[in-house]
KOLLUMVEX-275426 format. One record per residue (C-alpha): residue in three letters; x, y, z. Coordinates in steps of 0.1 Angstrom, whole numbers, plus 5000, padded with zeros to 4 digits. Layout:
BEGIN
ALAXYZ...
//
This chain:
BEGIN
UNK181860608003UNK181360458040UNK177660528035UNK178160338005UNK179460038023UNK176660058050UNK173960048021UNK175959738008UNK175959578042UNK172159648050UNK171159508012UNK173159198022UNK170659178050UNK167459208033UNK168559068000UNK166158758006UNK163258958025UNK160558768008UNK162058398011UNK163058448051UNK159758608058UNK160758898079UNK161559248066UNK162359318035UNK206559157821UNK209259377812UNK209259317772UNK212259427745UNK209859707735UNK206759817745UNK204859597721UNK201959347725UNK202658997728UNK201558907694UNK203859157676UNK206658967688UNK208558677674UNK208758347688UNK212058397709UNK210958717719UNK207658537731UNK209158337752UNK211658567768UNK209358847779UNK210158897816UNK207558927847UNK208358967880UNK205158937902UNK204458567902UNK208158477919UNK209458837933UNK212458837905UNK212458827869UNK210858527854UNK210458447818UNK206558487812UNK206458147792UNK207857947819UNK206358077847UNK204057827867UNK201058037879UNK198058207858UNK199258497850UNK198258757825UNK200059057814UNK198659367798UNK201059597778UNK201459927770UNK200559847737UNK197459647750UNK196459977769UNK196960227738UNK194960007713UNK192159977740UNK189060197745UNK189660227788UNK190060537802UNK190860357836UNK192260077855UNK189059917860UNK188259947824UNK191659777813UNK190959487832UNK188059347815UNK190459187793UNK191658967820UNK190558607821UNK188658517854UNK188558867864UNK184859017872UNK184359377865UNK181259537876UNK180759907874UNK178760037904UNK178160407898UNK180460617878UNK182860677901UNK182960357919UNK183659967911UNK183659597923UNK186359367912UNK187259007919UNK188958727908UNK187758377903UNK184158467923UNK183558677953UNK182459007935UNK179759227945UNK180259547970UNK181559418007UNK182259057989UNK185159147968UNK187559177996UNK190158877985UNK192459067963UNK195859207967UNK196459557942UNK199859747940UNK200960027923UNK204860007916UNK204759777947UNK202859997969UNK199759827982UNK196360037977UNK194359797998UNK191959928025UNK191759768057UNK188159958064UNK186259678044UNK188859498030UNK188959597990UNK190359907971UNK188860227966UNK189260217927UNK188060577923UNK191560687941UNK193760497917UNK194360717891UNK197360677868UNK198560797837UNK197760537813UNK200460647787UNK203060617818UNK202060217826UNK204859997814UNK202659647821UNK199859527842UNK200759177857UNK197659017868UNK197858687889UNK194958457892UNK194858247921UNK196758287960UNK199858517959UNK199858477999UNK203558307999UNK204858627987UNK202658897993UNK200958778026UNK197458818040UNK194558928017UNK196258797984UNK193858517984UNK192158507948UNK195058697928UNK197658967926UNK197259307902UNK200259447900UNK200559817883UNK204059857869UNK205160187854UNK207860307824UNK210960397839UNK211460787833UNK214360717810UNK211660607787UNK209360877790UNK211661137780UNK209861467760UNK207061607769UNK203261427765UNK199761647768UNK196261477762UNK192761607765UNK189461407764UNK186161497761UNK182761287758UNK179661177770UNK180661117806UNK184361247808UNK183361617804UNK186761697802UNK189961547811UNK193361657806UNK197261537811UNK200261737808UNK203861547814UNK207161627811UNK210461407812UNK214061477809UNK217561397824UNK219461647848UNK222761587868UNK222561227863UNK218661177872UNK216161057848UNK212761217859UNK209161277845UNK206761527864UNK202961527855UNK199761687862UNK196261547853UNK192761657862UNK189361547848UNK185661627854UNK182961347846UNK179261337852UNK177961117884UNK174761077875UNK174060727852UNK170660707853UNK168461007858UNK169561047895UNK171161357894UNK174261397920UNK177061597921UNK179861557896UNK183261377900UNK185961627897UNK189561557908UNK193261667902UNK196361507907UNK200161577904UNK203461357908UNK206461277898UNK209060967894UNK212961017895UNK215960727889UNK219560747892UNK221660457888UNK220160197914UNK217860457932UNK214160527927UNK212060787943UNK208460857932UNK205261017945UNK202061157938UNK199261407953UNK195761417948UNK192661597957UNK189061577945UNK185061617952UNK183161287944UNK179361337942UNK177561047954UNK173960927965UNK173960737997UNK171660608023UNK171460798058UNK170460648090UNK169260798121UNK167560738152UNK164860978145UNK161861048121UNK162060948089UNK164960728101UNK166360638064UNK166860838036UNK168560908004UNK171061178004UNK173061337977UNK176361457988UNK179561537978UNK182761367995UNK186361547992UNK189161307988UNK192861397991UNK195761207998UNK199461147988UNK202060877988UNK205960897991UNK208160617977UNK211560507975UNK213360187963UNK216960067963UNK217659807935UNK220759607933UNK221359277914UNK220159067939UNK218359267967UNK215859567969UNK214959797999UNK211759977993UNK209760198019UNK206660438011UNK204360638032UNK200760658020UNK198060888033UNK194360868022UNK191661088032UNK187661098026UNK185361328042UNK181661278028UNK179361498045UNK178061238074UNK181461048077UNK185261088079UNK187860828073UNK192060898071UNK194560638069UNK198560648070UNK200060328056UNK203860298063UNK205660018048UNK209259878049UNK210259568026UNK213659378020UNK214059107991UNK217058897987UNK217558697956UNK220458387962UNK221658137937UNK223057867968UNK223857637944UNK222857467909UNK220257267923UNK218657557947UNK217457927939UNK216258107971UNK214058437972UNK213658548008UNK212358868024UNK210959028053UNK208659338061UNK206959568083UNK203759718077UNK201960028099UNK198560178096UNK196960438113UNK193460468111UNK191460758122UNK187460748119UNK184760958125UNK181260818132UNK177660868128UNK174360788141UNK173760498116UNK177760398114UNK179560358143UNK183460288145UNK183960158181UNK187460248181UNK187660558163UNK191660568164UNK193360248155UNK197160118153UNK197359808128UNK201059648127UNK201959328103UNK205559178110UNK205958928080UNK208758718068UNK209058478034UNK211258208019UNK211058017987UNK212957787972UNK213057727934UNK214757327929UNK215957257896UNK215256877893UNK216256827860UNK216957057831UNK212957097823UNK211456997856UNK211157237888UNK209757247922UNK209157547941UNK208257527977UNK207857828000UNK205758008026UNK204958328039UNK204958418080UNK203058688095UNK201958818127UNK198859078130UNK196759238157UNK193559058145UNK194258708139UNK198058708153UNK200158438137UNK199258328101UNK201158098076UNK200658048039UNK202557808021UNK202457707985UNK204157387963UNK204557467926UNK205757197898UNK206757317861UNK207757087835UNK209057247799UNK208057007776UNK209957157747UNK210257517734UNK206757527724UNK204957377753UNK204857457791UNK202857217822UNK202457357858UNK200857267888UNK200157417922UNK198857377961UNK198457687979UNK197057818013UNK196058168015UNK193958398042UNK192258688049UNK192158878081UNK189159068093UNK188159428082UNK187659708108UNK184059708098UNK184059328108UNK185659368137UNK184859718155UNK181859878137UNK177959918143UNK175459978110UNK172160048122UNK168660098101UNK165260118116UNK162260028098UNK159260198117UNK156959998093UNK158159698113UNK158859838146UNK162059738149UNK165559808129UNK168259598124UNK172159658134UNK174859478123UNK177759478149UNK181659378145UNK182859088167UNK186459078183UNK187958758179UNK187058658144UNK189258398126UNK190858468095UNK189158338064UNK191258028047UNK191457898012UNK193157577999UNK193757627962UNK194757367931UNK195657437901UNK197257297869UNK198057537837UNK199457477802UNK200857687779UNK201657647741UNK202757847711UNK201057667682UNK202457887655UNK205058207652UNK203458527667UNK200258277685UNK199858177721UNK197457997738UNK197057977776UNK194657757798UNK194657737836UNK192357507858UNK191457547893UNK189457437922UNK189557547960UNK187957557994UNK187357828016UNK186857798052UNK185658018080UNK183958288055UNK182658588074UNK178858628073UNK176158758099UNK173758558119UNK171458598150UNK172258628188UNK171058288192UNK172158158160UNK169457908155UNK166158148149UNK165058488138UNK162258638158UNK163958498193UNK163858768218UNK167458738225UNK167758838193UNK167059198201UNK168359498219UNK167259848225UNK169260118212UNK168560498216UNK164860378229UNK164360198197UNK164159818191UNK166759648168UNK167459308156UNK171259228166UNK173159058139UNK176858998145UNK179758918122UNK180558518129UNK182758288110UNK180258068095UNK180257968059UNK182357748035UNK182657777998UNK184157587968UNK185157697934UNK185757557903UNK186657677868UNK188557697837UNK190458007820UNK191058007783UNK192858277765UNK194458287734UNK195958547709UNK197458547674UNK198658757645UNK196658687613UNK198258947591UNK201059187596UNK198059457601UNK195659247617UNK195759077653UNK193158897673UNK193158777709UNK190158697735UNK189158457762UNK186758247774UNK186258177815UNK183857977835UNK183858027873UNK181457837894UNK180557897930UNK179057707958UNK178757857993UNK177257678025UNK176357808055UNK177257628090UNK174357468103UNK174857588136UNK174157948128UNK171058118108UNK170758138073UNK170058488063UNK170858418026UNK174458558020UNK175358198004UNK173058297977UNK173958667976UNK177558597970UNK176958297949UNK174858537922UNK177758797919UNK179658677897UNK178858527860UNK179158157853UNK180458197818UNK182158497804UNK184258607771UNK186258867753UNK187258897717UNK189259187705UNK190159247665UNK193059527658UNK193459657624UNK196259867615UNK195160067585UNK196760277556UNK197660647566UNK198160607599UNK194660497610UNK193860207637UNK190760037640UNK189859837672UNK186759677682UNK186059467712UNK183259247724UNK182559087757UNK179758867769UNK178858787807UNK175858527819UNK173158697841UNK173758717877UNK171558747909UNK168758507899UNK167758697866UNK168159047884UNK170659117863UNK170358957827UNK173158797804UNK174959117785UNK176459157750UNK178559497747UNK180659607720UNK183359877721UNK184860057691UNK188060267689UNK189160467653UNK192360647656UNK194760837635UNK198460887638UNK200161157623UNK203261397631UNK203761327664UNK199461327672UNK196861107679UNK193161157673UNK191260897685UNK187360867684UNK185660607708UNK182560457714UNK181660257744UNK178959987756UNK177160047718UNK174859747716UNK172559837745UNK171260197754UNK171860107791UNK172559817813UNK173259747850UNK176159517860UNK176359487897UNK173259447922UNK175459427956UNK174659787965UNK171559977972UNK172960267948UNK173860017918UNK173060247887UNK172960137848UNK175460207828UNK174660417797UNK176160397763UNK178860677756UNK181560807740UNK184560997737UNK187161237717UNK190961187726UNK193561377716UNK197561317721UNK200761497715UNK203861367721UNK206761627718
//
């Protein structure tokens, strides 16, 4: 996995070789929104936007909820595939096991680093490169109650790195999963996957335990590498106000990577099998007005040529307090400890193999009721970290409830992203014998945090019973974005830009804060129930991203590379039919503009699902990416592969 990151960095350096002239909601029942009547629709509760229960319809944020029914009627087998149905979210499959996911721009490997992902309140962010190891986030899809996706800054409540959004995956309570569940899936890519789960009540505790495993083909386009095999087990138990849960996983992920050395042939593609394992344990006490949560999460990744271990220990306290009729306060404090242990190689060196990161944080937010229909929210997060020290992330939100069917909101927010270990404390080298020199990307101590100031406005409307329309407009400015440049900062082939390493000549390229970006766009989603047996939903999203490299540094083309990483226009449409005799038919069409200056052409894909439910059984036949034999979704990695047309058969039995 680390070699994959190195390859992405090297690709970013050489992407423009020819132009540069050198080396080249807790619902009342687990049902879809469109199955609810008007009163139920307005009273669905979500918790991610304000860290307290909030009616979905009157939440002053660009929030989208994937319900358990949405999941059941989808063709997805993983969390990344589920996120394709959310407007403004760019999902790109890099290989069979790896994904790049971003919100409102900045996708593409090392640039997808401005998103916070939570699973039942546990962050799965990695400080190594500032992203998410999506291949390790394996949740039993049948256990997911909902996925709340906030598009836009979440820094005031969630802190640094929740710049462009927050994805909060919330699983069902054990009392809602009593009985037994068994699933088996086989297909063109999923050779075999299975899940077994049991839920019951003992001694006042509601609990569930599960085990699952899968085996997938890893090679997508003819390059044969090892398969992806992984097994996982876990539990969740609740009694009164206490919750405790945990997971353990171990597996092997086959991947093709680039090995860089200081001896001939200097660079070669290798097939390797990375061993991955980890565990997490979380406990939460939830009272009426306050909660206390603690967790310990360990991730271990051991490819043949690199090793990485991360322990995250987190403590979080949140309190909700009604000060008076006008002021409703939410405040909290937290502590996060990260213990990193890295093993370096010739091409990738972590200069400080053992690193301890600590973050101390507090937040305060006041929701002021100005009139019966007008509310104003003001708050900020305050943090101290070892990289950039003190950070603050304020936001102000204004909402107006026009009437029962119309709701307006607006927001101004500031968010930051702190530097990753790669940007602060690494050296990534690649030597090119045909040029007589190599390139060495080096981390820089003292980098500033990336900063974002955003402006949003949104409108929700219920045009008819069982229908919903949601519109969000946004604009944002990003300062101090991280890029790489030459040592002299103004020219390329200047002797002062070169260093000697292991007797070889290298062009040194340090990380610097040297770019500014502007984004703007619109996100429109709608869903409706045409008949009792026919439901429609879909979205259209427009995301424009412009980047500018500061005039005082040498432009290596990062700005154009990032601009080409996210489609300008994207759309999604789903039609669901409840047929006689327990049959279900679902069809999904998605569209994305071309990217990376034509390297990835515009693409339309179709997924179909036919399912039959009878006597506790469900048999589902699914076809994915049916329009084209294969297509490419990502150009930000040297190892990006084409995704093939595929399908699978899934059997589910509930006892």
